[in-house]
C-alpha positions as CSV (number, residue, x, y, z in Angstrom):
1,M,29.0,-19.2,13.9
2,S,30.4,-15.8,14.1
3,L,28.4,-12.6,14.4
4,M,29.2,-11.6,10.8
5,S,28.1,-14.9,9.5
6,D,24.8,-14.7,11.4
7,F,24.2,-11.2,10.1
8,K,24.9,-12.2,6.5
9,D,22.4,-15.1,6.8
10,F,19.8,-12.7,8.2
11,A,20.5,-9.9,5.6
12,L,20.4,-12.2,2.6
13,R,17.0,-13.8,3.4
14,G,14.4,-12.9,0.8
15,N,11.9,-11.4,3.1
16,V,14.4,-8.9,4.6
17,V,15.4,-7.7,1.1
18,D,11.7,-7.5,0.2
19,M,11.0,-5.4,3.3
20,A,13.9,-3.1,2.4
21,V,12.6,-2.6,-1.1
22,G,9.1,-1.9,0.3
23,I,10.4,0.7,2.7
24,I,12.4,2.5,0.0
25,I,9.4,2.5,-2.4
26,G,7.1,3.6,0.5
27,A,9.3,6.5,1.3
28,A,9.4,7.6,-2.3
29,F,5.6,7.2,-2.5
30,G,5.2,9.3,0.6
31,K,7.2,12.1,-1.0
32,I,5.1,11.9,-4.1
33,V,1.9,12.1,-2.1
34,A,3.3,15.0,0.0
35,S,4.1,16.9,-3.2
36,L,0.7,16.1,-4.7
37,V,-1.1,17.5,-1.6
38,N,1.2,20.5,-1.0
39,D,1.7,21.6,-4.6
40,L,-1.4,20.5,-6.4
41,I,-4.4,19.8,-4.1
42,M,-4.0,22.4,-1.3
43,P,-3.5,25.4,-3.6
44,V,-6.6,24.6,-5.5
45,V,-8.6,24.0,-2.3
46,G,-7.2,27.2,-0.8
47,N,-8.1,29.2,-3.9
48,L,-11.7,27.8,-3.9
49,I,-12.3,28.9,-0.3
50,G,-10.9,32.4,-0.8
51,G,-7.2,32.3,-1.5
52,V,-6.2,30.7,1.8
53,D,-2.6,29.3,2.0
54,F,-3.0,26.3,4.3
55,S,0.7,26.0,5.0
56,K,0.5,29.5,6.7
57,L,-2.6,28.9,8.7
58,G,-1.9,29.0,12.4
59,Y,-2.8,30.4,15.8
60,V,-0.2,32.6,17.5
61,L,0.1,31.6,21.2
62,K,2.9,34.1,21.9
63,A,4.1,36.8,19.6
64,A,7.8,37.1,18.6
65,E,9.9,39.2,20.9
66,G,13.3,40.4,19.7
67,E,15.2,37.3,18.6
68,V,12.7,34.9,20.1
69,E,10.5,33.4,17.5
70,A,6.7,33.4,17.8
71,V,5.0,30.3,19.3
72,V,2.4,29.2,16.7
73,V,0.0,26.3,16.5
74,R,0.2,25.5,12.8
75,Y,-3.2,23.8,12.1
76,G,-2.9,24.3,8.4
77,A,0.1,22.0,8.2
78,F,-1.8,19.5,10.3
79,I,-4.7,19.6,7.8
80,Q,-2.3,19.0,4.9
81,T,-0.8,16.0,6.8
82,I,-4.3,14.6,7.4
83,I,-4.9,14.8,3.6
84,D,-1.6,13.1,3.0
85,F,-2.6,10.3,5.3
86,L,-6.0,9.9,3.6
87,I,-4.5,9.7,0.1
88,I,-1.8,7.2,1.2
89,G,-4.4,5.2,3.1
90,L,-6.7,5.1,0.1
91,A,-3.8,4.1,-2.2
92,I,-2.8,1.2,0.1
93,F,-6.4,0.1,0.5
94,M,-6.8,0.0,-3.3
95,A,-3.5,-2.0,-3.7
96,I,-4.5,-4.5,-1.0
97,K,-8.0,-4.8,-2.5
98,V,-6.5,-5.7,-6.0
99,M,-4.0,-8.1,-4.4
100,N,-6.8,-9.8,-2.4
101,R,-8.9,-10.1,-5.6
102,M,-6.0,-11.7,-7.5
103,Q,-5.3,-14.1,-4.6
104,R,-9.0,-15.2,-4.4
105,K,-9.0,-15.7,-8.2
106,K,-5.8,-17.9,-7.9
107,E,-7.3,-19.9,-5.0
108,E,-10.5,-20.5,-7.0
109,E,-8.4,-21.7,-10.0
110,D,-6.4,-24.0,-7.7
111,A,-9.5,-25.3,-6.0
112,A,-11.4,-26.1,-9.2
113,P,-10.9,-29.7,-10.1
114,A,-9.0,-30.2,-13.2
115,E,-10.7,-32.1,-16.1
116,P,-9.6,-35.7,-16.2
117,S,-7.2,-36.6,-19.0
118,E,-8.5,-38.6,-22.0
119,E,-6.9,-41.8,-20.7
120,V,-8.7,-41.5,-17.4
121,Q,-12.0,-40.7,-19.1
122,L,-11.5,-43.7,-21.4
123,L,-10.8,-45.9,-18.5
124,R,-13.9,-44.7,-16.7
125,D,-16.0,-45.4,-19.8
126,I,-14.6,-48.9,-20.0
127,R,-15.3,-49.4,-16.3
128,D,-18.8,-48.2,-16.6
129,S,-19.4,-50.4,-19.7
130,L,-18.1,-53.5,-17.7
131,K,-20.4,-52.7,-14.8
132,K,-23.4,-52.6,-17.1
133,G,-22.4,-55.9,-18.7
134,D,-22.4,-57.7,-15.3
């Protein structure tokens, strides 16, 4: 097989396409969470603790000199990133929890024995009657 043929077989597998869709949705979800944290949560938290803008919090290691920018440890941005991570982690945890619950319910339904059909039940009754008659 040629290289293009092998690549086509690989790219058209269902799990590769599913993975690509998951990555695209995950990237979009990450942007939504970042906006939620940066634009909604952190301004409220900052206002509650005295009007602090977390995106500007930092420690200056070396002040700016001329055209050289200051060296700053931006711990406020780090705090926002931690909150992003916690929200994404919580959302993924909840999604997996729901999926596991649905999977368990399906397994329980599959494991439960189905009720025998009327014909089978009738045949069993006949068999039991014949056994009693012997």
